[in-house]
Structure formats: C-alpha cells, structure tokens
N, C-alpha and C positions, 0 to 999 in steps of 0.2 A: 801412807805416807811414803811419800819417792825420800828413798835415803837423797842424801849433800853431802856434803865437805862439810858446813855450818855445823858449829858444835855449839851447843847451850851451855855446856859448863861439865856434860856429863861425857862417859867416852864412850867414842864412836864405833858401831860395830861394824866389822868385816866384811867384806858382800863376798859371798860364797863366789869360788871361781866355779869348783863343780858344776854350778846352781845355773852360773852365769854360761857356761859353757853346753848347755845344755840347752838352756833357751837360744843360745844362736846357733846350734845346731836344727832345732824347727824351726828360725827365723831362713836359714840358709835353704831347707827342705822348702817350703816356701816362695821360698825367692826364684830356684833353681826349676820348681813344676808352673809356677806361673811363667816362668822364662818356657821351657819346654810348649805348655800348650795354650800359651796365651795367643791374642789376632797379630801377633808381630812375630811368632817366630819362625827362623829359617826354616827354607823345606831342606835342606842339605843339611846335618849333621857331621862336625867335624868327630864330635869324641861321643865313644856310644852313650846310651842313655844313662845306665847304670853310673857309670867311671862321669860323668855330666854333674849328675846328682850328688855322688858322694864326694865329688872335688869343691862344689858348692858349700854343702852338710859342713866339711872339712874346715875351710876357710872363712865360716859363718861362726863358725866353736872356736877356732885358736884367736879371731878379732876378738869376738869377747870375754873369753878369758883374757885374752893381754888387757884390754880395755878393764877388765875386774882386776886384775894385778895392778894395773897403774891406778887406779883410784885407793887399794887399798895401803899402797907405797906413801904415796900424796897424802891420804887420809892421817897414815901416822906421822910422816915425817912435818905435817902443821902442827898436831896434835904435842910429840913432841918439842915442838918450838913454842907452846903456849904457854908449857908449865914454867 
C-alpha cells in the first residue's frame, strides 16, 4: 500500500527520513551511472568520475529526505487541524 496524506481516522505513520535518503541515494547512483555510461554521454567530462557520482548521490539523498520531512510536517499539521 502506498502512503498518502489521506487519514482514515487512524493515526498517520511518519515516513522514515533516513530510509528516504537511502532510497534517494540509490536513485542518484542509478541516475549518475546512466548519465555517465548511457548512449548520450559527453565525450569530455568536466568533473572527475567519482565526484560526479558522489554529487548526484548526495543531491538525490537530500532531495528525498527533504520530501519525507515535508510530508511528515504536512501530515502532522493536517492531523492536528482535524482534531
């Protein structure tokens, strides 16, 4: 079952921010590898290989952790206003 902001009378479970960051890091790694080894990669790289992968992993991890934090904040506020 996918988590959502819909509350059905029971308390909403908060999303795990570290888990979201880990999933984001995995997505960032996949995106960086596709970019580096895909059919449309640039012949010359501006950043070293490891730095480019690290930057993508960190960016996606921060993005997903931020999304989980925002969802938890909104769910908590919506839950407080319905009481």
